[in-house]
Structures are given as structure tokens and as C-alpha cells.
MARROBA-393295 format. One record per residue (C-alpha): residue number from 0; chain; x, y, z; residue in three letters. Coordinates in steps of 0.5 Angstrom, whole numbers, padded with zeros to 4 digits, always signed. Example, Ala and Ser with C-alpha at 12.3 -4.5 7.8 and 13.67 -1.06 7.14 Angstrom:
<tortors>
+-----+---+-------+-------+-------+-----+
|   k | c |     u |     v |     w |   r |
+-----+---+-------+-------+-------+-----+
|   0 | A | +0025 | -0009 | +0016 | ALA |
|   1 | A | +0027 | -0002 | +0014 | SER |
+-----+---+-------+-------+-------+-----+
</tortors>
This chain:
<tortors>
+-----+---+-------+-------+-------+-----+
|   k | c |     u |     v |     w |   r |
+-----+---+-------+-------+-------+-----+
|   0 | A | +0167 | +0028 | +0097 | MET |
|   1 | A | +0167 | +0031 | +0104 | THR |
|   2 | A | +0169 | +0040 | +0104 | ILE |
|   3 | A | +0171 | +0043 | +0109 | ILE |
|   4 | A | +0166 | +0049 | +0111 | ASN |
|   5 | A | +0167 | +0055 | +0116 | THR |
|   6 | A | +0162 | +0061 | +0114 | GLY |
|   7 | A | +0163 | +0063 | +0107 | ALA |
|   8 | A | +0168 | +0059 | +0104 | SER |
|   9 | A | +0170 | +0051 | +0103 | ALA |
|  10 | A | +0177 | +0050 | +0105 | GLN |
|  11 | A | +0181 | +0044 | +0103 | VAL |
|  12 | A | +0187 | +0040 | +0106 | LYS |
|  13 | A | +0193 | +0039 | +0103 | ILE |
|  14 | A | +0200 | +0036 | +0105 | ARG |
|  15 | A | +0206 | +0040 | +0104 | LEU |
|  16 | A | +0212 | +0037 | +0103 | TYR |
|  17 | A | +0210 | +0031 | +0101 | SER |
|  18 | A | +0215 | +0028 | +0098 | ASN |
|  19 | A | +0220 | +0031 | +0104 | GLN |
|  20 | A | +0221 | +0027 | +0110 | SER |
|  21 | A | +0220 | +0032 | +0115 | PRO |
|  22 | A | +0224 | +0032 | +0123 | GLU |
|  23 | A | +0222 | +0039 | +0124 | SER |
|  24 | A | +0218 | +0045 | +0122 | ALA |
|  25 | A | +0220 | +0053 | +0123 | LEU |
|  26 | A | +0212 | +0057 | +0123 | PHE |
|  27 | A | +0213 | +0064 | +0123 | THR |
|  28 | A | +0206 | +0068 | +0124 | VAL |
|  29 | A | +0206 | +0073 | +0117 | THR |
|  30 | A | +0200 | +0076 | +0118 | ASP |
|  31 | A | +0195 | +0075 | +0124 | GLY |
|  32 | A | +0195 | +0072 | +0130 | LYS |
|  33 | A | +0195 | +0064 | +0132 | TYR |
|  34 | A | +0192 | +0060 | +0137 | GLU |
|  35 | A | +0197 | +0053 | +0139 | ILE |
|  36 | A | +0191 | +0048 | +0140 | CYS |
|  37 | A | +0196 | +0043 | +0143 | ALA |
|  38 | A | +0190 | +0037 | +0145 | PHE |
|  39 | A | +0193 | +0037 | +0151 | ASN |
|  40 | A | +0190 | +0043 | +0155 | GLY |
|  41 | A | +0194 | +0048 | +0154 | GLU |
|  42 | A | +0193 | +0054 | +0148 | ASN |
|  43 | A | +0198 | +0059 | +0147 | LEU |
|  44 | A | +0197 | +0066 | +0143 | MET |
|  45 | A | +0203 | +0068 | +0138 | VAL |
|  46 | A | +0203 | +0074 | +0133 | GLY |
|  47 | A | +0205 | +0077 | +0126 | LYS |
|  48 | A | +0213 | +0076 | +0127 | GLY |
|  49 | A | +0214 | +0071 | +0132 | GLU |
|  50 | A | +0216 | +0063 | +0132 | LEU |
|  51 | A | +0214 | +0056 | +0133 | VAL |
|  52 | A | +0218 | +0051 | +0133 | ILE |
|  53 | A | +0216 | +0045 | +0132 | ILE |
|  54 | A | +0219 | +0037 | +0132 | THR |
|  55 | A | +0219 | +0030 | +0133 | ARG |
|  56 | A | +0221 | +0027 | +0140 | PHE |
|  57 | A | +0220 | +0020 | +0141 | ASN |
|  58 | A | +0214 | +0018 | +0136 | GLY |
|  59 | A | +0211 | +0026 | +0140 | LYS |
|  60 | A | +0211 | +0033 | +0138 | LEU |
|  61 | A | +0215 | +0037 | +0142 | ALA |
|  62 | A | +0213 | +0044 | +0140 | VAL |
|  63 | A | +0216 | +0050 | +0142 | LYS |
|  64 | A | +0215 | +0058 | +0142 | THR |
|  65 | A | +0221 | +0063 | +0144 | ILE |
|  66 | A | +0216 | +0066 | +0150 | ALA |
|  67 | A | +0214 | +0058 | +0152 | SER |
|  68 | A | +0217 | +0053 | +0156 | GLN |
|  69 | A | +0215 | +0048 | +0151 | GLY |
|  70 | A | +0210 | +0043 | +0150 | ILE |
|  71 | A | +0209 | +0036 | +0148 | PHE |
|  72 | A | +0203 | +0033 | +0145 | CYS |
|  73 | A | +0201 | +0028 | +0140 | ASP |
|  74 | A | +0199 | +0033 | +0135 | SER |
|  75 | A | +0198 | +0040 | +0134 | VAL |
|  76 | A | +0193 | +0045 | +0130 | LEU |
|  77 | A | +0196 | +0053 | +0129 | LEU |
|  78 | A | +0189 | +0056 | +0128 | LYS |
|  79 | A | +0188 | +0063 | +0125 | GLY |
|  80 | A | +0184 | +0068 | +0130 | THR |
|  81 | A | +0183 | +0074 | +0125 | THR |
|  82 | A | +0181 | +0072 | +0118 | GLY |
|  83 | A | +0187 | +0074 | +0115 | HIS |
|  84 | A | +0192 | +0070 | +0118 | ASP |
|  85 | A | +0198 | +0067 | +0115 | SER |
|  86 | A | +0205 | +0064 | +0115 | PHE |
|  87 | A | +0211 | +0061 | +0113 | SER |
|  88 | A | +0214 | +0054 | +0113 | LEU |
|  89 | A | +0221 | +0051 | +0113 | ARG |
|  90 | A | +0222 | +0044 | +0114 | ILE |
|  91 | A | +0229 | +0040 | +0117 | ASN |
|  92 | A | +0235 | +0045 | +0119 | GLU |
|  93 | A | +0239 | +0044 | +0112 | ASN |
|  94 | A | +0233 | +0045 | +0108 | PHE |
|  95 | A | +0233 | +0052 | +0107 | PRO |
|  96 | A | +0226 | +0055 | +0102 | VAL |
|  97 | A | +0221 | +0058 | +0105 | ARG |
|  98 | A | +0214 | +0058 | +0104 | GLN |
|  99 | A | +0208 | +0062 | +0104 | PHE |
| 100 | A | +0201 | +0060 | +0106 | TYR |
| 101 | A | +0195 | +0063 | +0109 | SER |
| 102 | A | +0190 | +0059 | +0114 | GLY |
| 103 | A | +0191 | +0055 | +0119 | ASP |
| 104 | A | +0196 | +0049 | +0120 | PHE |
| 105 | A | +0196 | +0042 | +0122 | GLU |
| 106 | A | +0202 | +0037 | +0125 | CYS |
| 107 | A | +0202 | +0030 | +0128 | PHE |
| 108 | A | +0208 | +0025 | +0127 | PRO |
| 109 | A | +0208 | +0019 | +0122 | ASP |
| 110 | A | +0213 | +0013 | +0123 | LEU |
| 111 | A | +0220 | +0016 | +0122 | GLU |
| 112 | A | +0217 | +0024 | +0119 | THR |
| 113 | A | +0213 | +0029 | +0121 | LEU |
| 114 | A | +0206 | +0030 | +0117 | VAL |
| 115 | A | +0204 | +0038 | +0115 | LEU |
| 116 | A | +0198 | +0040 | +0113 | ILE |
| 117 | A | +0195 | +0047 | +0111 | ASN |
| 118 | A | +0187 | +0048 | +0111 | ILE |
| 119 | A | +0186 | +0053 | +0107 | CYS |
| 120 | A | +0180 | +0058 | +0103 | ASP |
| 121 | A | +0181 | +0053 | +0096 | ILE |
| 122 | A | +0180 | +0060 | +0092 | GLU |
| 123 | A | +0188 | +0061 | +0095 | LYS |
| 124 | A | +0189 | +0053 | +0094 | TYR |
| 125 | A | +0186 | +0054 | +0086 | VAL |
| 126 | A | +0191 | +0061 | +0086 | ALA |
| 127 | A | +0196 | +0056 | +0089 | GLY |
| 128 | A | +0196 | +0051 | +0084 | VAL |
| 129 | A | +0195 | +0055 | +0078 | VAL |
| 130 | A | +0202 | +0059 | +0080 | LYS |
| 131 | A | +0206 | +0052 | +0080 | ALA |
| 132 | A | +0203 | +0050 | +0074 | GLU |
| 133 | A | +0201 | +0054 | +0070 | GLY |
| 134 | A | +0208 | +0056 | +0066 | GLY |
| 135 | A | +0209 | +0062 | +0065 | SER |
| 136 | A | +0202 | +0066 | +0061 | GLY |
| 137 | A | +0201 | +0073 | +0062 | LYS |
| 138 | A | +0193 | +0073 | +0060 | ASN |
| 139 | A | +0188 | +0073 | +0065 | ILE |
| 140 | A | +0184 | +0068 | +0061 | GLU |
| 141 | A | +0189 | +0063 | +0060 | TYR |
| 142 | A | +0190 | +0063 | +0067 | PHE |
| 143 | A | +0182 | +0063 | +0069 | LYS |
| 144 | A | +0183 | +0056 | +0064 | SER |
| 145 | A | +0189 | +0054 | +0068 | GLN |
| 146 | A | +0184 | +0055 | +0075 | ALA |
| 147 | A | +0178 | +0051 | +0072 | VAL |
| 148 | A | +0182 | +0046 | +0071 | ILE |
| 149 | A | +0186 | +0046 | +0078 | ALA |
| 150 | A | +0178 | +0046 | +0081 | ARG |
| 151 | A | +0175 | +0041 | +0076 | THR |
| 152 | A | +0181 | +0036 | +0079 | TYR |
| 153 | A | +0181 | +0038 | +0086 | LEU |
| 154 | A | +0173 | +0037 | +0087 | TYR |
| 155 | A | +0174 | +0030 | +0083 | LYS |
| 156 | A | +0179 | +0027 | +0087 | TYR |
| 157 | A | +0177 | +0031 | +0093 | PHE |
| 158 | A | +0178 | +0024 | +0098 | ASP |
| 159 | A | +0184 | +0021 | +0095 | LYS |
| 160 | A | +0187 | +0022 | +0101 | HIS |
| 161 | A | +0182 | +0023 | +0106 | ILE |
| 162 | A | +0184 | +0016 | +0110 | THR |
| 163 | A | +0191 | +0019 | +0110 | ASP |
| 164 | A | +0187 | +0026 | +0114 | ARG |
| 165 | A | +0187 | +0030 | +0109 | TYR |
| 166 | A | +0185 | +0031 | +0102 | ASN |
| 167 | A | +0191 | +0032 | +0096 | VAL |
| 168 | A | +0198 | +0032 | +0098 | CYS |
| 169 | A | +0202 | +0038 | +0094 | ASP |
| 170 | A | +0206 | +0034 | +0089 | ASN |
| 171 | A | +0204 | +0032 | +0083 | THR |
| 172 | A | +0201 | +0026 | +0085 | HIS |
| 173 | A | +0195 | +0030 | +0085 | CYS |
| 174 | A | +0197 | +0037 | +0083 | GLN |
| 175 | A | +0203 | +0041 | +0085 | ALA |
| 176 | A | +0202 | +0047 | +0090 | PHE |
| 177 | A | +0208 | +0052 | +0094 | ASN |
| 178 | A | +0204 | +0056 | +0097 | GLY |
| 179 | A | +0200 | +0063 | +0096 | LEU |
| 180 | A | +0201 | +0067 | +0089 | SER |
| 181 | A | +0202 | +0073 | +0090 | SER |
| 182 | A | +0201 | +0074 | +0082 | ASN |
| 183 | A | +0195 | +0078 | +0082 | THR |
| 184 | A | +0192 | +0076 | +0074 | ILE |
| 185 | A | +0192 | +0070 | +0078 | ILE |
| 186 | A | +0188 | +0071 | +0084 | ASN |
| 187 | A | +0184 | +0075 | +0080 | ASN |
| 188 | A | +0183 | +0069 | +0075 | ALA |
| 189 | A | +0182 | +0065 | +0081 | ALA |
| 190 | A | +0176 | +0069 | +0083 | MET |
| 191 | A | +0173 | +0071 | +0077 | GLU |
| 192 | A | +0172 | +0064 | +0076 | THR |
| 193 | A | +0170 | +0061 | +0083 | GLN |
| 194 | A | +0166 | +0055 | +0083 | GLY |
| 195 | A | +0167 | +0054 | +0076 | LYS |
| 196 | A | +0169 | +0046 | +0075 | VAL |
| 197 | A | +0168 | +0043 | +0068 | ILE |
| 198 | A | +0163 | +0036 | +0066 | LEU |
| 199 | A | +0162 | +0031 | +0062 | ALA |
| 200 | A | +0155 | +0030 | +0058 | HIS |
| 201 | A | +0153 | +0026 | +0064 | ASP |
| 202 | A | +0154 | +0031 | +0069 | SER |
| 203 | A | +0160 | +0028 | +0072 | THR |
| 204 | A | +0167 | +0031 | +0074 | LEU |
| 205 | A | +0172 | +0030 | +0068 | ILE |
| 206 | A | +0179 | +0028 | +0068 | ILE |
| 207 | A | +0181 | +0034 | +0067 | SER |
| 208 | A | +0189 | +0034 | +0064 | ALA |
| 209 | A | +0194 | +0037 | +0060 | PHE |
| 210 | A | +0200 | +0039 | +0058 | HIS |
| 211 | A | +0206 | +0043 | +0056 | SER |
| 212 | A | +0206 | +0043 | +0049 | ASN |
| 213 | A | +0203 | +0038 | +0044 | CYS |
| 214 | A | +0206 | +0039 | +0038 | GLY |
| 215 | A | +0201 | +0041 | +0033 | GLY |
| 216 | A | +0196 | +0035 | +0035 | GLU |
| 217 | A | +0193 | +0033 | +0041 | THR |
| 218 | A | +0192 | +0025 | +0044 | VAL |
| 219 | A | +0186 | +0021 | +0044 | SER |
| 220 | A | +0187 | +0019 | +0052 | ALA |
| 221 | A | +0186 | +0011 | +0050 | GLU |
| 222 | A | +0193 | +0011 | +0046 | ASP |
| 223 | A | +0196 | +0014 | +0053 | ILE |
| 224 | A | +0192 | +0012 | +0059 | TRP |
| 225 | A | +0188 | +0005 | +0055 | LEU |
| 226 | A | +0182 | +0008 | +0057 | THR |
| 227 | A | +0178 | +0013 | +0053 | SER |
| 228 | A | +0174 | +0019 | +0056 | GLN |
| 229 | A | +0169 | +0022 | +0050 | PRO |
| 230 | A | +0172 | +0029 | +0051 | TYR |
| 231 | A | +0178 | +0027 | +0052 | LEU |
| 232 | A | +0179 | +0026 | +0044 | ILE |
| 233 | A | +0186 | +0027 | +0039 | GLY |
| 234 | A | +0185 | +0033 | +0035 | LYS |
| 235 | A | +0189 | +0038 | +0032 | ILE |
| 236 | A | +0192 | +0045 | +0034 | ASP |
| 237 | A | +0193 | +0050 | +0030 | PRO |
| 238 | A | +0196 | +0055 | +0036 | TYR |
| 239 | A | +0202 | +0052 | +0039 | CYS |
| 240 | A | +0206 | +0050 | +0034 | THR |
| 241 | A | +0211 | +0057 | +0034 | SER |
| 242 | A | +0212 | +0057 | +0042 | SER |
| 243 | A | +0217 | +0054 | +0045 | ARG |
| 244 | A | +0217 | +0047 | +0046 | ASN |
| 245 | A | +0214 | +0045 | +0039 | SER |
| 246 | A | +0220 | +0042 | +0037 | THR |
| 247 | A | +0226 | +0039 | +0039 | TRP |
| 248 | A | +0231 | +0033 | +0038 | ASP |
| 249 | A | +0235 | +0028 | +0041 | ASN |
| 250 | A | +0242 | +0024 | +0039 | LYS |
| 251 | A | +0245 | +0017 | +0040 | ILE |
| 252 | A | +0249 | +0012 | +0037 | SER |
| 253 | A | +0247 | +0008 | +0032 | MET |
| 254 | A | +0250 | +0002 | +0036 | SER |
| 255 | A | +0246 | +0004 | +0043 | ASP |
| 256 | A | +0239 | +0004 | +0039 | TRP |
| 257 | A | +0241 | -0002 | +0037 | LEU |
| 258 | A | +0242 | -0006 | +0043 | ASN |
| 259 | A | +0237 | -0003 | +0046 | TYR |
| 260 | A | +0232 | -0006 | +0040 | LEU |
| 261 | A | +0235 | -0012 | +0041 | LYS |
| 262 | A | +0234 | -0012 | +0048 | LYS |
| 263 | A | +0227 | -0010 | +0047 | SER |
| 264 | A | +0226 | -0016 | +0043 | GLY |
| 265 | A | +0228 | -0013 | +0036 | TYR |
| 266 | A | +0230 | -0020 | +0031 | LYS |
| 267 | A | +0231 | -0017 | +0024 | GLY |
| 268 | A | +0237 | -0015 | +0021 | ARG |
| 269 | A | +0241 | -0010 | +0023 | ALA |
| 270 | A | +0245 | -0009 | +0016 | GLU |
| 271 | A | +0241 | -0003 | +0013 | ASP |
| 272 | A | +0241 | +0002 | +0018 | SER |
| 273 | A | +0236 | +0005 | +0013 | SER |
| 274 | A | +0230 | +0001 | +0016 | ARG |
| 275 | A | +0230 | +0004 | +0024 | PHE |
| 276 | A | +0228 | +0011 | +0019 | SER |
| 277 | A | +0221 | +0012 | +0022 | PHE |
| 278 | A | +0217 | +0018 | +0020 | LEU |
| 279 | A | +0211 | +0021 | +0024 | GLN |
| 280 | A | +0207 | +0027 | +0021 | LYS |
| 281 | A | +0201 | +0025 | +0026 | THR |
| 282 | A | +0201 | +0022 | +0031 | ARG |
| 283 | A | +0202 | +0014 | +0032 | LEU |
| 284 | A | +0202 | +0009 | +0038 | THR |
| 285 | A | +0208 | +0005 | +0036 | ASP |
| 286 | A | +0215 | +0006 | +0033 | TYR |
| 287 | A | +0215 | +0001 | +0027 | ILE |
| 288 | A | +0220 | -0003 | +0023 | THR |
| 289 | A | +0220 | -0009 | +0019 | GLY |
| 290 | A | +0216 | -0013 | +0023 | SER |
| 291 | A | +0217 | -0010 | +0029 | PHE |
| 292 | A | +0214 | -0005 | +0034 | ALA |
| 293 | A | +0214 | -0003 | +0040 | MET |
| 294 | A | +0210 | +0002 | +0044 | PRO |
| 295 | A | +0212 | +0010 | +0043 | LEU |
| 296 | A | +0210 | +0011 | +0051 | ARG |
| 297 | A | +0216 | +0007 | +0052 | THR |
| 298 | A | +0222 | +0009 | +0049 | ILE |
| 299 | A | +0220 | +0016 | +0051 | ARG |
| 300 | A | +0220 | +0013 | +0058 | THR |
| 301 | A | +0226 | +0008 | +0056 | ASP |
| 302 | A | +0230 | +0014 | +0053 | PHE |
| 303 | A | +0227 | +0021 | +0058 | ASN |
| 304 | A | +0224 | +0024 | +0051 | LEU |
| 305 | A | +0219 | +0030 | +0051 | LYS |
| 306 | A | +0214 | +0027 | +0049 | SER |
| 307 | A | +0212 | +0020 | +0043 | THR |
| 308 | A | +0211 | +0025 | +0038 | PHE |
| 309 | A | +0218 | +0024 | +0034 | PHE |
| 310 | A | +0221 | +0021 | +0028 | SER |
| 311 | A | +0227 | +0017 | +0028 | VAL |
| 312 | A | +0232 | +0020 | +0023 | ILE |
| 313 | A | +0238 | +0015 | +0022 | VAL |
| 314 | A | +0245 | +0020 | +0021 | ASP |
| 315 | A | +0250 | +0015 | +0019 | GLY |
| 316 | A | +0253 | +0012 | +0026 | ASP |
| 317 | A | +0248 | +0015 | +0030 | SER |
| 318 | A | +0240 | +0016 | +0030 | ILE |
| 319 | A | +0236 | +0023 | +0032 | THR |
| 320 | A | +0230 | +0024 | +0035 | PHE |
| 321 | A | +0226 | +0029 | +0032 | LYS |
| 322 | A | +0220 | +0031 | +0036 | GLY |
| 323 | A | +0214 | +0036 | +0038 | ARG |
| 324 | A | +0211 | +0038 | +0043 | GLY |
| 325 | A | +0212 | +0036 | +0051 | TYR |
| 326 | A | +0209 | +0031 | +0055 | GLY |
| 327 | A | +0204 | +0027 | +0054 | HIS |
| 328 | A | +0199 | +0031 | +0049 | GLY |
| 329 | A | +0192 | +0029 | +0052 | VAL |
| 330 | A | +0187 | +0034 | +0054 | GLY |
| 331 | A | +0189 | +0043 | +0055 | LEU |
| 332 | A | +0196 | +0045 | +0051 | CYS |
| 333 | A | +0198 | +0050 | +0056 | GLN |
| 334 | A | +0202 | +0054 | +0050 | GLU |
| 335 | A | +0197 | +0053 | +0045 | GLY |
| 336 | A | +0192 | +0056 | +0050 | ALA |
| 337 | A | +0197 | +0062 | +0052 | MET |
| 338 | A | +0196 | +0063 | +0045 | ALA |
| 339 | A | +0189 | +0063 | +0044 | MET |
| 340 | A | +0188 | +0067 | +0050 | ALA |
| 341 | A | +0194 | +0072 | +0046 | THR |
| 342 | A | +0189 | +0072 | +0041 | LYS |
| 343 | A | +0183 | +0074 | +0044 | GLY |
| 344 | A | +0180 | +0067 | +0046 | PHE |
| 345 | A | +0176 | +0067 | +0053 | ASN |
| 346 | A | +0177 | +0062 | +0058 | TYR |
| 347 | A | +0170 | +0059 | +0057 | GLN |
| 348 | A | +0172 | +0057 | +0048 | GLN |
| 349 | A | +0180 | +0055 | +0050 | ILE |
| 350 | A | +0177 | +0050 | +0055 | ILE |
| 351 | A | +0172 | +0048 | +0049 | ASP |
| 352 | A | +0176 | +0047 | +0044 | PHE |
| 353 | A | +0182 | +0042 | +0049 | TYR |
| 354 | A | +0175 | +0038 | +0052 | TYR |
| 355 | A | +0171 | +0036 | +0046 | PHE |
| 356 | A | +0162 | +0037 | +0048 | GLY |
| 357 | A | +0164 | +0040 | +0056 | VAL |
| 358 | A | +0160 | +0044 | +0060 | ILE |
| 359 | A | +0163 | +0049 | +0065 | ILE |
| 360 | A | +0158 | +0050 | +0071 | ALA |
| 361 | A | +0158 | +0052 | +0078 | ASP |
| 362 | A | +0160 | +0047 | +0083 | ILE |
| 363 | A | +0155 | +0045 | +0089 | THR |
| 364 | A | +0158 | +0044 | +0095 | TYR |
+-----+---+-------+-------+-------+-----+
</tortors>
């Protein structure tokens, strides 16, 4: 694990707009001052409110400020010089979203796109992940649990993209990150748990899986990913069952369902439609009718359902998927954790409830 240390804090390199194909970037200083290091001997300074335009040009970069003639280079680093440096970023002319970041910014061309990298303090990154991934909770103990989960993921997969010249990307391939958090509760949650991660009993970082709502029962890892983890086991969750995503339903025609089953290998009779009813009171892994079975996760994917925790109810010439929960169901249930925090549980108790036999410890850089 390669961690960037700069004085008092550790840093992480995040690829920005990683699911886009940037051809240009508009960098604006929002606080502090930046030195433009173009690796060709020319260094410029830009201050608050000043713009830097970066575009791809003949396999290289064209870097221009309002006051400069422009620089052609292989890569560029915009390095903060005051210790409280931040910037906003927009990509391409037709992409209106402007996102805000702190720390340094690096850019280089790669094939038909620009690689945009934010080098920032790990705890500010963690707070940004919680802002993007944490949902609508209000309680700091809930956000603390999410901060510890996000930090655990980061350290476990710190070298995931190291051969690509950064650590993690900003979409769900790693963790969603849309820049700085302006939420005081989230920022405090990150700082008050600074350096805290979750370890298994063998002192390895856990797979810190989480989801929106488990529908009242979490899932063991092997039921979803075919690989067991001693800390990711299914258990009854009484805390999330009154939450927003605890129940759902989705209706399709009986003919569509029969066609789907036949394409999936079902060869049984179709005259008695009641045979297709399927009740799931507690979590199962397969839909079963007669001697036919198929994985519930396959049905979930094919019909874009919220979870695998559903029953199949036959109603005349249609069937209804009557479901519970939202997400894969492994690990921490976010809406359950929110309810636990509201009831007075602290973040350690929340983590202990959802991850069996784990240890919360300080990471050693």
C-alpha cells in the first residue's frame, strides 16, 4: 500500500469524472493560490477567481490562463501553495456540472481522453465519499459509521489503480466521490473518527460492504458473491423495517413471466398458473417451482428489481414481485443504521451489529 504523506496528513489520488471522457477541463481557483507546474520549465501562479483552461491537443496538453499565451506540455500539476487551497472543475463545453475539490490537481492525456486527478487529504476524501454514498441521515453517529466504512474501503483497495497513476476512481467501481462535503455533521464525523478502520480477527481490513435497506434480514456474503467472509453473515435486522425502502412491488404480465421462465430452461406445465407462486418469508437463494430452480439474483438483474428478497404473487393474468429491501443485502444496512443512531446507538455499536466479530482500530500509515 503506497500512501502519500505530506507533513501532518496523508493524501490520496482520485481520478475525477472517471465515467466520462473529458476533452477539456476548466479549473477555477476558489481559495488560496496555485502554481502551474507544466514540466517544461515554465511555472505560472494563479490566485482566487482565476481560470486555467486545459485541452487535449495533438496527443499533448494545451494549458492556458487569461494572462498567459498558453503552454504545450505532456502533463500538468496545479499545486496549492497556501495550505488552504481549493478549486472547482468543469469538463467539456456541454457538461454544465461544476464540482468542488481541495488540494492539488494533476492532468495528462491518455488515448482519446484526459485523465484528471485530485490529490487531497484522506479525511476530506472520506467526508466527500460519505456525502455521496451516505444517504439522507442526520445523526452524526450514523455518519461516523459510514466514515469508518469509507476509510476501510480506501485503505483496503488503496493500490487498486496504482498502475494507472492514481489510487481510486470517483465512481462506484471504487467509491462515489463528487468532491468536497459542505455538511458540517459529515465533516465532523470524518474528523472524529480520523484513522479508524474495521479489521477482521486476523487483523486484515474487512470488505466493508453496505446497502440501502435489507428488508429486515441481511445476507451472508456467499449467497451473493459465492465467497464467504466470517464477518459478513446474515442476521435479522429489526431496525430498518419501517424505513422508506423496506418494501416495494413490481408487476408484469403472466405471459411475460412464462416466456422468461421458458427462455431460462423451464419445461414444466403452464396450465395451472398458481404453481408459479413463490413465498419468501426469510431470505432464500433460488426461485423454485416444481423441480425448476433459478438464482434470485439472476431474476433481480433481468427485471431490474430492488433486491432478491421478494415473493412472486399470482394475480389472474399478471404476477407481482412483492419485495423487501433495496440493494444486495450484505453488510451494513444504511436505513437500519440510521434508525439505530436515532435510538441512541453509537457508531461502534452500529458497526458491531452489522459486521460480526470485527475490531475497530487505528490505521498505521
